[in-house]
C-alpha atoms as a printed R data frame, in Angstrom:
    type eleno elety resid chain resno       x       y       z
1   ATOM     1    CA   MET     A     1 -55.872 106.404 147.259
2   ATOM     2    CA   VAL     A     2 -52.152 106.435 148.057
3   ATOM     3    CA   GLU     A     3 -50.459 103.065 148.011
4   ATOM     4    CA   TRP     A     4 -49.530 102.939 151.705
5   ATOM     5    CA   LEU     A     5 -53.134 103.547 152.752
6   ATOM     6    CA   TRP     A     6 -54.448 100.997 150.260
7   ATOM     7    CA   ASN     A     7 -51.945  98.449 151.558
8   ATOM     8    CA   LEU     A     8 -52.962  99.230 155.134
9   ATOM     9    CA   LEU     A     9 -56.639  98.663 154.378
10  ATOM    10    CA   PHE     A    10 -56.046  95.720 152.039
11  ATOM    11    CA   PRO     A    11 -52.730  94.042 152.904
12  ATOM    12    CA   PRO     A    12 -51.142  92.646 149.731
13  ATOM    13    CA   LYS     A    13 -51.186  88.880 149.388
14  ATOM    14    CA   CYS     A    14 -49.687  86.470 146.891
15  ATOM    15    CA   PRO     A    15 -52.306  85.544 144.240
16  ATOM    16    CA   GLY     A    16 -51.194  81.926 144.517
17  ATOM    17    CA   CYS     A    17 -50.915  81.001 148.191
18  ATOM    18    CA   ASN     A    18 -52.460  84.067 149.853
19  ATOM    19    CA   ASP     A    19 -49.354  84.703 151.988
20  ATOM    20    CA   TYR     A    20 -48.499  88.327 152.716
21  ATOM    21    CA   VAL     A    21 -46.166  90.051 150.243
22  ATOM    22    CA   GLU     A    22 -44.776  93.563 149.887
23  ATOM    23    CA   HIS     A    23 -46.772  94.948 146.946
24  ATOM    24    CA   GLN     A    24 -50.242  94.504 145.468
25  ATOM    25    CA   GLY     A    25 -50.136  91.900 142.704
26  ATOM    26    CA   GLN     A    26 -46.763  90.512 143.815
27  ATOM    27    CA   TRP     A    27 -46.276  86.736 143.822
28  ATOM    28    CA   CYS     A    28 -44.172  84.961 146.399
29  ATOM    29    CA   ASN     A    29 -41.053  83.360 144.935
30  ATOM    30    CA   GLU     A    30 -42.375  79.821 145.280
31  ATOM    31    CA   CYS     A    31 -45.681  80.476 143.547
32  ATOM    32    CA   LEU     A    32 -44.075  82.562 140.808
33  ATOM    33    CA   ALA     A    33 -41.597  79.787 140.050
34  ATOM    34    CA   ARG     A    34 -44.466  77.287 139.794
35  ATOM    35    CA   VAL     A    35 -46.902  79.395 137.756
36  ATOM    36    CA   CYS     A    36 -44.639  81.471 135.484
37  ATOM    37    CA   ARG     A    37 -43.427  78.948 132.914
38  ATOM    38    CA   PRO     A    38 -42.911  80.626 129.517
39  ATOM    39    CA   HIS     A    39 -42.821  78.122 126.683
40  ATOM    40    CA   LEU     A    40 -43.293  77.913 122.935
41  ATOM    41    CA   LEU     A    41 -46.479  76.113 121.965
42  ATOM    42    CA   PRO     A    42 -46.601  73.252 119.456
43  ATOM    43    CA   LEU     A    43 -48.208  74.455 116.225
44  ATOM    44    CA   ASP     A    44 -49.471  72.824 113.058
45  ATOM    45    CA   ARG     A    45 -47.887  73.675 109.723
46  ATOM    46    CA   GLU     A    46 -50.334  76.449 108.831
47  ATOM    47    CA   MET     A    47 -49.791  78.275 112.110
48  ATOM    48    CA   THR     A    48 -46.025  77.759 112.000
49  ATOM    49    CA   GLU     A    49 -45.898  79.418 108.581
50  ATOM    50    CA   LEU     A    50 -48.055  82.320 109.791
51  ATOM    51    CA   PHE     A    51 -46.470  82.913 113.202
52  ATOM    52    CA   LEU     A    52 -42.806  83.184 112.308
53  ATOM    53    CA   GLY     A    53 -41.962  84.142 115.893
54  ATOM    54    CA   GLY     A    54 -43.984  81.233 117.250
55  ATOM    55    CA   ILE     A    55 -46.691  81.476 119.903
56  ATOM    56    CA   TRP     A    56 -45.581  81.787 123.508
57  ATOM    57    CA   ALA     A    57 -47.594  80.952 126.619
58  ATOM    58    CA   LEU     A    58 -46.495  82.377 129.954
59  ATOM    59    CA   GLY     A    59 -47.995  79.519 131.956
60  ATOM    60    CA   LEU     A    60 -50.295  76.540 131.926
61  ATOM    61    CA   TYR     A    61 -54.055  76.935 132.022
62  ATOM    62    CA   GLU     A    62 -54.519  75.249 135.369
63  ATOM    63    CA   GLY     A    63 -54.715  75.954 139.102
64  ATOM    64    CA   GLU     A    64 -54.643  79.529 140.323
65  ATOM    65    CA   LEU     A    65 -53.812  80.959 136.889
66  ATOM    66    CA   ARG     A    66 -56.911  79.366 135.391
67  ATOM    67    CA   ASN     A    67 -59.009  80.635 138.302
68  ATOM    68    CA   MET     A    68 -57.657  84.180 137.955
69  ATOM    69    CA   LEU     A    69 -58.368  84.343 134.239
70  ATOM    70    CA   ARG     A    70 -61.858  82.940 134.655
71  ATOM    71    CA   GLN     A    71 -62.709  85.337 137.481
72  ATOM    72    CA   LEU     A    72 -61.545  88.299 135.419
73  ATOM    73    CA   LYS     A    73 -63.232  87.146 132.227
74  ATOM    74    CA   TYR     A    74 -66.546  85.847 133.498
75  ATOM    75    CA   GLN     A    75 -67.028  87.627 136.825
76  ATOM    76    CA   GLN     A    76 -65.374  90.948 135.914
77  ATOM    77    CA   LYS     A    77 -63.152  90.758 139.004
78  ATOM    78    CA   GLN     A    78 -60.527  93.334 138.092
79  ATOM    79    CA   VAL     A    79 -58.835  92.724 141.440
80  ATOM    80    CA   MET     A    80 -57.080  89.933 139.495
81  ATOM    81    CA   VAL     A    81 -55.359  92.401 137.163
82  ATOM    82    CA   PRO     A    82 -52.337  93.401 139.328
83  ATOM    83    CA   GLY     A    83 -51.346  89.757 139.790
84  ATOM    84    CA   LEU     A    84 -51.682  89.104 136.063
85  ATOM    85    CA   HIS     A    85 -49.637  92.224 135.293
86  ATOM    86    CA   SER     A    86 -46.859  90.939 137.560
87  ATOM    87    CA   LEU     A    87 -46.942  87.542 135.887
88  ATOM    88    CA   VAL     A    88 -46.805  89.019 132.388
89  ATOM    89    CA   ALA     A    89 -43.944  91.339 133.302
90  ATOM    90    CA   GLU     A    90 -41.947  88.472 134.789
91  ATOM    91    CA   GLY     A    91 -42.772  86.095 131.951
92  ATOM    92    CA   ILE     A    92 -41.831  88.294 129.020
93  ATOM    93    CA   GLY     A    93 -38.613  89.155 130.835
94  ATOM    94    CA   ARG     A    94 -37.681  85.468 130.650
95  ATOM    95    CA   ILE     A    95 -38.308  85.109 126.918
96  ATOM    96    CA   PRO     A    96 -35.319  85.612 124.585
97  ATOM    97    CA   ALA     A    97 -35.144  89.060 123.001
98  ATOM    98    CA   LEU     A    98 -38.162  89.147 120.694
99  ATOM    99    CA   TRP     A    99 -39.376  92.580 121.598
100 ATOM   100    CA   GLU     A   100 -37.551  95.061 119.346
101 ATOM   101    CA   ASN     A   101 -39.708  97.101 116.927
102 ATOM   102    CA   LEU     A   102 -42.888  95.276 117.871
103 ATOM   103    CA   VAL     A   103 -46.414  96.629 118.155
104 ATOM   104    CA   ALA     A   104 -48.876  94.611 120.230
105 ATOM   105    CA   VAL     A   105 -52.356  93.927 118.842
106 ATOM   106    CA   PRO     A   106 -54.931  92.469 121.250
107 ATOM   107    CA   VAL     A   107 -57.509  89.974 120.035
108 ATOM   108    CA   PRO     A   108 -60.713  92.046 119.989
109 ATOM   109    CA   LEU     A   109 -64.129  91.377 121.462
110 ATOM   110    CA   HIS     A   110 -67.354  92.117 119.628
111 ATOM   111    CA   LYS     A   111 -68.594  95.551 120.671
112 ATOM   112    CA   GLU     A   112 -71.653  94.090 122.402
113 ATOM   113    CA   LYS     A   113 -69.547  91.648 124.414
114 ATOM   114    CA   GLN     A   114 -67.081  94.363 125.384
115 ATOM   115    CA   ALA     A   115 -69.903  96.668 126.482
116 ATOM   116    CA   GLN     A   116 -71.341  93.857 128.587
117 ATOM   117    CA   ARG     A   117 -67.992  92.929 130.151
118 ATOM   118    CA   GLY     A   118 -66.717  96.487 130.477
119 ATOM   119    CA   PHE     A   119 -63.270  95.763 129.066
120 ATOM   120    CA   ASN     A   120 -61.268  93.650 126.657
121 ATOM   121    CA   GLN     A   121 -59.406  91.303 128.977
122 ATOM   122    CA   SER     A   122 -56.567  90.715 126.499
123 ATOM   123    CA   LYS     A   123 -55.814  94.437 126.257
124 ATOM   124    CA   LEU     A   124 -56.312  94.962 129.993
125 ATOM   125    CA   ILE     A   125 -53.862  92.201 130.901
126 ATOM   126    CA   PHE     A   126 -51.090  93.068 128.458
127 ATOM   127    CA   GLN     A   127 -51.124  96.815 127.776
128 ATOM   128    CA   LYS     A   128 -49.418  98.074 130.945
129 ATOM   129    CA   PRO     A   129 -46.637  95.469 131.303
130 ATOM   130    CA   LEU     A   130 -45.842  95.661 127.587
131 ATOM   131    CA   ALA     A   131 -45.659  99.445 127.797
132 ATOM   132    CA   ASP     A   132 -43.029  99.041 130.517
133 ATOM   133    CA   TYR     A   133 -40.966  97.158 127.914
134 ATOM   134    CA   GLY     A   134 -41.508  99.931 125.365
135 ATOM   135    CA   ILE     A   135 -44.111  98.045 123.332
136 ATOM   136    CA   ALA     A   136 -47.181 100.026 122.304
137 ATOM   137    CA   THR     A   137 -50.617  98.404 122.069
138 ATOM   138    CA   GLU     A   138 -52.872  99.256 119.136
139 ATOM   139    CA   ASP     A   139 -56.470  98.268 118.461
140 ATOM   140    CA   TRP     A   140 -55.848  97.367 114.827
141 ATOM   141    CA   LEU     A   141 -58.378  94.536 114.727
142 ATOM   142    CA   ILE     A   142 -62.141  94.567 115.135
143 ATOM   143    CA   ARG     A   143 -64.595  91.716 115.567
144 ATOM   144    CA   THR     A   144 -67.487  92.183 113.175
145 ATOM   145    CA   LYS     A   145 -69.789  89.373 114.298
146 ATOM   146    CA   ALA     A   146 -71.029  88.100 117.633
147 ATOM   147    CA   THR     A   147 -70.302  84.370 117.523
148 ATOM   148    CA   LYS     A   148 -71.393  81.580 119.803
149 ATOM   149    CA   PRO     A   149 -68.933  80.646 122.577
150 ATOM   150    CA   GLN     A   150 -65.966  78.519 121.541
151 ATOM   151    CA   TYR     A   151 -66.203  76.362 124.657
152 ATOM   152    CA   GLY     A   152 -67.168  72.800 123.827
153 ATOM   153    CA   LEU     A   153 -66.503  73.108 120.091
154 ATOM   154    CA   SER     A   154 -63.988  70.954 118.256
155 ATOM   155    CA   GLY     A   155 -60.997  72.496 116.516
156 ATOM   156    CA   VAL     A   156 -62.736  72.342 113.127
157 ATOM   157    CA   GLN     A   157 -65.929  73.846 114.579
158 ATOM   158    CA   ARG     A   158 -63.968  76.638 116.248
159 ATOM   159    CA   ARG     A   159 -62.315  77.639 112.986
160 ATOM   160    CA   LYS     A   160 -65.644  77.562 111.155
161 ATOM   161    CA   ASN     A   161 -67.255  79.614 113.944
162 ATOM   162    CA   LEU     A   162 -64.608  82.322 113.543
163 ATOM   163    CA   HIS     A   163 -64.368  82.387 109.749
164 ATOM   164    CA   HIS     A   164 -64.432  85.985 108.453
165 ATOM   165    CA   VAL     A   165 -65.167  87.346 111.937
166 ATOM   166    CA   PHE     A   166 -62.132  89.650 112.231
167 ATOM   167    CA   GLU     A   167 -61.217  92.676 110.132
168 ATOM   168    CA   LEU     A   168 -58.743  95.525 110.193
169 ATOM   169    CA   ALA     A   169 -59.937  98.615 112.043
170 ATOM   170    CA   GLY     A   170 -60.115 101.008 109.109
171 ATOM   171    CA   GLU     A   171 -58.187 101.063 105.857
172 ATOM   172    CA   LYS     A   172 -54.717 100.551 107.198
173 ATOM   173    CA   SER     A   173 -51.531  99.150 105.727
174 ATOM   174    CA   LEU     A   174 -49.353  97.104 108.036
175 ATOM   175    CA   GLN     A   175 -46.671  96.698 105.396
176 ATOM   176    CA   GLY     A   176 -43.383  95.678 106.975
177 ATOM   177    CA   ARG     A   177 -44.761  95.693 110.532
178 ATOM   178    CA   ARG     A   178 -43.576  93.260 113.195
179 ATOM   179    CA   LEU     A   179 -46.579  92.444 115.375
180 ATOM   180    CA   LEU     A   180 -47.223  90.762 118.703
181 ATOM   181    CA   LEU     A   181 -50.732  89.273 118.759
182 ATOM   182    CA   VAL     A   182 -51.881  88.919 122.369
183 ATOM   183    CA   ASP     A   183 -54.744  87.000 123.969
184 ATOM   184    CA   ASP     A   184 -55.587  85.610 127.383
185 ATOM   185    CA   ILE     A   185 -55.842  81.900 126.523
186 ATOM   186    CA   MET     A   186 -54.985  79.620 123.611
187 ATOM   187    CA   THR     A   187 -56.895  76.361 123.292
188 ATOM   188    CA   THR     A   188 -56.924  75.143 119.682
189 ATOM   189    CA   GLY     A   189 -55.436  78.343 118.256
190 ATOM   190    CA   ALA     A   190 -58.442  79.087 116.021
191 ATOM   191    CA   THR     A   191 -58.807  82.665 117.257
192 ATOM   192    CA   LEU     A   192 -55.139  83.529 116.854
193 ATOM   193    CA   LEU     A   193 -55.077  81.894 113.431
194 ATOM   194    CA   GLU     A   194 -57.976  83.962 112.092
195 ATOM   195    CA   CYS     A   195 -56.553  87.184 113.526
196 ATOM   196    CA   GLY     A   196 -53.121  86.365 112.170
197 ATOM   197    CA   ARG     A   197 -54.506  85.830 108.681
198 ATOM   198    CA   VAL     A   198 -56.027  89.312 108.671
199 ATOM   199    CA   LEU     A   199 -52.809  90.930 109.891
200 ATOM   200    CA   LYS     A   200 -50.697  89.024 107.369
201 ATOM   201    CA   LYS     A   201 -53.006  90.008 104.507
202 ATOM   202    CA   ALA     A   202 -52.611  93.648 105.575
203 ATOM   203    CA   GLY     A   203 -48.856  93.396 105.133
204 ATOM   204    CA   ALA     A   204 -47.429  92.310 108.480
205 ATOM   205    CA   VAL     A   205 -44.011  90.802 107.819
206 ATOM   206    CA   ASP     A   206 -43.544  88.982 111.114
207 ATOM   207    CA   ILE     A   207 -46.142  87.915 113.682
208 ATOM   208    CA   THR     A   208 -45.491  86.465 117.126
209 ATOM   209    CA   GLY     A   209 -48.270  85.208 119.388
210 ATOM   210    CA   LEU     A   210 -48.326  85.676 123.156
211 ATOM   211    CA   VAL     A   211 -50.949  84.347 125.585
212 ATOM   212    CA   VAL     A   212 -51.134  84.258 129.342
213 ATOM   213    CA   ALA     A   213 -51.941  80.571 129.481
214 ATOM   214    CA   SER     A   214 -52.560  77.461 127.427
215 ATOM   215    CA   GLY     A   215 -53.358  73.843 128.125
216 ATOM   216    CA   ARG     A   216 -50.711  72.900 125.592
217 ATOM   217    CA   LYS     A   217 -47.207  72.084 126.795
């Protein structure tokens, strides 16, 4: 359906305040200024040594951003995607130049979970806006085990739950690669840590983390 007809049938509204805007997924200036808050996350020593580029969050896991991510992730409401694309595009544009010679790697879902959900939300959120910055997305990680949900687990329990869960997709050398590991949310960092370990072991020379939101400031 052409954009003008889509906009006529479904007038575009800001994902934050629901006011009318010009394009689907566009945020009004006030809401964008409130929600889009790129910041480096505090990391422990192990993660600092692994993620040489740090781990960036584009906003805080609260309010409308939390609701959008939860509706996409748990209710499969892909109507949230255009607003998240706009946020990601704006957010990475505000981060100092980290993006040269990077390849993005999304945190994978187990194949059963992805079949149930219909998509990998991390790839769905990041692939298009990163491509607009010239950054390709590659599925270089796989999740080999279906684990119990991380929600409600302590940091130690989360790391134990994810131990040896991720592997490289095929026999691949990442020697000398600069990678951008992307995920929707960072809580304790257990998921990113385990994925980062696999990528580092495969030869990645520099890893940066990027998430849409985190409760950490």
